[in-house]
C-alpha positions as CSV (number, residue, x, y, z in Angstrom):
1,M,5.3,18.6,-38.2
2,T,7.9,17.3,-40.9
3,N,8.0,17.5,-44.6
4,P,6.7,14.2,-46.0
5,I,9.0,14.8,-49.2
6,F,12.3,15.6,-47.4
7,S,11.7,12.9,-44.5
8,K,10.8,10.2,-46.7
9,Y,13.5,11.1,-49.4
10,L,16.2,11.1,-46.6
11,S,14.8,8.0,-45.1
12,A,15.2,6.4,-48.5
13,D,18.8,7.6,-48.7
14,I,19.7,6.3,-45.1
15,E,18.3,2.6,-46.2
16,S,20.3,2.8,-49.2
17,V,23.2,3.4,-47.0
18,K,22.4,0.5,-44.9
19,S,21.8,-2.0,-47.5
20,S,24.6,-0.9,-49.6
21,A,27.2,-1.2,-46.4
22,L,25.5,-4.5,-46.0
23,A,26.1,-5.8,-49.5
24,L,29.9,-5.5,-48.7
25,S,30.0,-8.0,-46.0
26,D,31.4,-10.5,-47.8
27,L,34.3,-8.5,-49.0
28,S,37.5,-10.1,-47.5
29,H,39.8,-7.2,-47.7
30,L,38.9,-5.3,-44.5
31,G,40.9,-1.9,-45.4
32,E,38.9,-2.0,-48.7
33,K,35.5,-2.7,-47.3
34,G,36.0,0.1,-44.7
35,F,37.1,2.6,-47.3
36,L,33.9,1.7,-49.6
37,R,31.7,2.2,-46.4
38,E,33.3,5.5,-45.9
39,V,32.5,6.6,-49.3
40,I,28.8,5.3,-49.4
41,F,28.1,7.3,-46.2
42,S,30.1,10.4,-47.7
43,K,28.1,10.3,-51.0
44,M,24.8,10.4,-49.0
45,L,25.9,13.2,-46.5
46,A,26.9,15.5,-49.4
47,K,23.6,15.7,-50.8
48,Y,22.4,17.4,-47.7
49,I,25.2,19.8,-46.4
50,P,24.3,23.4,-46.8
51,E,26.7,25.7,-49.1
52,P,29.3,26.4,-49.1
53,F,30.6,23.3,-47.1
54,R,32.4,20.6,-48.9
55,L,33.8,17.2,-47.8
56,T,36.8,15.4,-48.5
57,S,39.2,12.9,-46.5
58,G,42.7,13.3,-45.3
59,F,44.5,15.4,-42.9
60,I,44.0,18.7,-41.4
61,T,47.1,20.9,-41.0
62,D,48.0,24.2,-39.6
63,H,50.2,27.4,-40.6
64,R,53.4,25.7,-39.1
65,G,52.9,22.5,-40.9
66,N,51.7,20.3,-38.0
67,Q,49.1,17.5,-39.2
68,S,46.5,15.7,-37.8
69,N,45.9,11.9,-38.0
70,Q,44.0,10.8,-40.9
71,I,40.4,11.6,-40.8
72,D,37.7,9.6,-42.9
73,V,35.4,12.6,-43.7
74,I,36.3,16.2,-43.0
75,I,33.8,19.0,-43.5
76,Y,35.3,22.3,-44.6
77,N,34.5,25.8,-46.0
78,P,36.5,26.3,-49.5
79,Y,36.0,30.2,-49.4
80,G,38.2,30.5,-46.4
81,I,41.5,29.2,-46.9
82,P,41.3,26.5,-49.7
83,P,42.5,23.2,-49.4
84,V,45.4,21.3,-51.3
85,L,43.4,18.2,-52.8
86,I,45.2,15.3,-54.6
87,G,42.5,13.3,-56.1
88,E,39.8,12.8,-53.4
89,K,42.2,13.4,-50.4
90,G,43.9,16.1,-49.4
91,F,45.0,18.6,-46.4
92,V,42.7,21.1,-45.2
93,P,43.7,24.3,-43.4
94,L,42.6,24.2,-39.5
95,E,41.0,27.5,-40.2
96,S,38.8,26.1,-42.8
97,N,37.9,22.9,-40.8
98,F,34.6,22.5,-39.1
99,I,33.2,19.0,-38.5
100,N,35.1,15.5,-38.7
101,I,33.9,12.0,-38.9
102,E,35.2,8.8,-38.2
103,I,33.5,5.8,-39.7
104,K,33.6,2.1,-38.6
105,S,32.1,-0.9,-40.0
106,V,32.1,-2.3,-36.4
107,S,32.3,-0.1,-33.4
108,T,35.1,-1.4,-31.0
109,I,36.8,-0.3,-27.7
110,A,39.9,0.3,-30.0
111,G,37.9,2.1,-32.4
112,L,36.7,4.5,-29.8
113,R,40.2,4.9,-28.4
114,T,41.6,5.7,-32.0
115,S,38.8,8.3,-32.9
116,A,39.6,10.0,-29.4
117,E,43.4,10.1,-30.3
118,K,42.3,11.5,-33.7
119,S,40.3,14.4,-32.3
120,N,43.1,15.2,-29.9
121,S,45.4,15.3,-32.9
122,I,43.4,18.2,-34.3
123,R,42.8,20.0,-31.4
124,N,46.7,20.1,-30.8
125,L,46.9,22.1,-34.1
126,K,47.6,25.9,-33.7
127,Y,45.3,28.7,-35.2
128,V,47.2,31.7,-36.5
129,Y,44.5,33.4,-34.1
130,H,45.7,31.2,-31.4
131,E,49.0,32.9,-31.2
132,Q,47.8,36.5,-31.0
133,H,44.6,36.4,-29.1
134,D,42.8,34.6,-26.1
135,H,42.4,30.9,-27.2
136,T,39.2,30.7,-25.4
137,M,37.4,32.4,-28.4
138,L,38.5,29.8,-30.8
139,P,35.9,27.8,-32.5
140,R,35.3,24.2,-31.8
141,N,35.9,21.5,-34.3
142,L,33.3,19.0,-33.7
143,F,34.2,15.3,-34.0
144,I,31.5,12.6,-34.9
145,Y,31.9,8.9,-34.6
146,F,29.6,6.8,-36.8
147,G,29.5,2.9,-36.5
148,Y,27.6,0.5,-39.0
149,S,27.2,-1.8,-36.2
150,S,29.0,-2.3,-32.7
151,D,30.4,-5.5,-30.7
152,C,29.4,-3.7,-27.5
153,L,27.1,-6.4,-25.9
154,I,26.7,-5.4,-22.1
155,E,27.4,-2.0,-21.6
156,T,26.0,1.0,-23.7
157,E,28.5,2.7,-26.2
158,F,28.2,5.8,-24.1
159,E,29.6,3.9,-21.0
160,R,32.2,2.2,-23.2
161,Y,33.1,5.6,-24.5
162,K,33.5,7.2,-20.9
163,G,36.2,4.5,-20.2
164,V,38.4,6.1,-23.3
165,D,38.1,9.9,-22.4
166,A,38.6,11.0,-19.0
167,D,37.2,14.6,-20.1
168,Y,33.9,13.1,-21.5
169,L,31.8,15.4,-19.4
170,T,33.2,18.8,-19.5
171,N,35.4,18.7,-23.1
172,P,34.9,15.4,-24.8
173,K,37.1,14.5,-27.8
174,V,34.0,13.0,-29.4
175,D,30.9,15.3,-29.7
176,M,28.4,12.7,-31.1
177,L,28.4,8.8,-30.9
178,C,25.9,7.2,-33.5
179,I,25.4,3.5,-34.1
180,A,23.1,2.3,-37.0
181,N,20.1,0.8,-35.4
182,K,21.2,1.4,-31.9
183,G,20.9,5.1,-31.5
184,C,23.0,8.4,-30.9
185,Y,24.7,9.9,-28.0
186,S,25.5,13.8,-28.3
187,W,27.1,16.4,-26.1
188,N,26.4,20.1,-25.8
189,Q,27.4,22.7,-23.3
190,I,25.5,26.0,-22.7
191,T,26.7,29.2,-20.6
192,N,24.5,31.9,-19.0
193,N,25.5,35.6,-18.2
194,Q,26.8,34.6,-14.8
195,G,29.5,32.5,-16.4
196,D,28.1,29.3,-15.2
197,T,28.1,26.2,-17.4
198,L,25.8,23.2,-18.1
199,S,27.5,20.1,-20.1
200,R,25.2,17.3,-20.6
201,W,24.8,14.2,-22.9
202,M,21.8,13.3,-24.8
203,H,20.7,9.7,-25.9
204,T,18.4,9.4,-28.7
205,P,17.4,5.7,-29.0
206,S,16.8,4.0,-32.4
207,L,13.6,4.4,-33.9
208,D,13.0,3.2,-37.3
209,G,16.6,4.3,-38.4
210,N,16.1,7.9,-37.0
211,E,19.6,7.6,-35.3
212,L,21.0,8.7,-38.7
213,I,18.2,11.5,-39.3
214,H,19.4,12.8,-35.7
215,C,23.1,12.6,-36.9
216,I,22.5,14.2,-40.3
217,S,20.2,16.9,-38.7
218,F,22.9,17.8,-36.3
219,I,25.6,18.0,-38.7
220,T,23.7,20.4,-41.2
221,N,22.0,22.3,-38.4
222,T,25.4,23.0,-36.7
223,L,27.1,23.9,-40.3
224,L,24.1,26.6,-40.5
225,V,24.6,27.9,-37.1
226,I,28.5,28.3,-37.9
227,M,27.7,30.1,-41.3
228,N,25.2,32.4,-39.5
229,G,27.8,33.4,-36.8
230,R,26.4,31.0,-34.3
231,N,23.2,33.0,-34.5
232,F,20.8,30.7,-32.7
233,D,17.8,32.8,-32.9
234,Y,18.1,32.6,-36.6
235,I,18.8,28.9,-37.2
236,K,15.6,28.2,-35.2
237,H,13.4,29.3,-37.8
238,A,14.6,26.9,-40.6
239,P,16.8,24.2,-39.6
240,F,16.9,21.0,-41.7
241,G,15.9,18.8,-38.7
242,H,12.5,20.3,-38.8
243,Y,12.2,18.9,-42.3
244,V,12.8,15.5,-41.8
245,A,12.8,14.6,-38.2
246,E,9.5,13.7,-36.5
247,K,8.4,15.3,-33.2
248,T,9.0,11.9,-31.6
249,V,12.6,11.8,-32.4
250,H,13.0,15.0,-30.1
251,M,10.4,13.5,-27.5
252,N,12.3,10.3,-27.2
253,S,15.7,11.9,-26.7
254,R,16.8,12.4,-23.1
255,Y,19.5,13.7,-21.3
256,I,21.6,11.0,-19.3
257,E,24.3,13.0,-17.7
258,G,25.3,16.3,-17.1
259,L,27.6,18.7,-15.1
260,Y,26.7,22.3,-13.5
261,I,29.7,24.5,-13.0
262,K,29.3,27.7,-11.4
263,N,31.4,30.7,-12.0
264,N,32.9,30.4,-8.2
265,G,34.0,26.8,-8.9
266,Y,30.7,24.9,-7.5
267,R,30.2,21.8,-9.4
268,E,26.9,19.5,-9.4
269,H,27.1,16.2,-11.2
270,M,23.5,14.9,-12.4
271,D,22.6,11.8,-14.0
272,R,18.9,12.2,-13.9
273,T,17.1,13.6,-16.9
274,E,14.8,15.7,-14.7
275,A,17.7,17.2,-12.6
276,I,19.5,18.3,-16.0
277,L,16.0,19.7,-17.4
278,E,15.7,21.7,-14.1
279,C,19.0,23.0,-14.1
280,G,18.7,24.3,-17.9
281,A,15.4,25.9,-17.0
282,K,16.4,27.4,-13.5
283,Y,19.7,28.9,-14.7
284,F,20.0,29.0,-18.2
285,G,16.3,30.0,-19.4
286,E,15.7,27.0,-21.1
287,I,12.1,25.3,-21.6
288,P,11.8,21.8,-20.1
289,G,11.0,19.4,-22.6
290,D,12.3,21.5,-25.7
291,Y,14.5,19.1,-27.7
292,E,15.0,21.2,-30.9
293,Y,18.0,20.5,-32.7
294,S,20.8,22.8,-32.2
């Protein structure tokens, strides 16, 4: 059950974002059109991200001065190492960065490839901690790809993305693909006490604009998990997604591809929802059909 005030308010904001973006269709300057649509999306998102996180655009940089490619939307924590901001753009320290978003007026194969490259440019940066400790303990900087529309007509956006990222199943460069009025694809990975892992992609089809509700819930809830030391038991008590997303959003979501890797190297590829759910229940203690946001 959702809170009708929160869910209707967010839905109204989402419709405003879509209509405002559509109103720019006749703008002939493509670069300016793209920039304004980034601003529209960012202003809406800024209303919902929890404290102390902030939004900007620009570049991620590490302690050695290395820089990422330009990022449309950077979500960071200013209470760590503060960024250097020049107007509304700037340089965000790697240690303060958590989620990055690429925004496209029209999703294309070239846009997907560029986004994968941008994500990789962030992962090539070095944490101070990286040079002193085991790098496997480092946080994962999430990367989200959002398109107001898509030129994908035959295959799905997910199938198209698989063609530009060889590691799409085990360590994808893009963690979520969200296309307005088409749906979302999101990746996650779980590990059990034996060191086995289950990596999987979930598809949430578009139902009255719920793909953006799913996207925003994913962002806000992930930030709360980060803020609370990745304490998933705590976040399940009060995530934003429960306020705004109907249960049908969860129930219409389906895992579409997964990879189970045992600690002895055994690998099992799965492309059926039932098989992925059975694996999660058998080896990771999950409840089949539980599509809570995380």
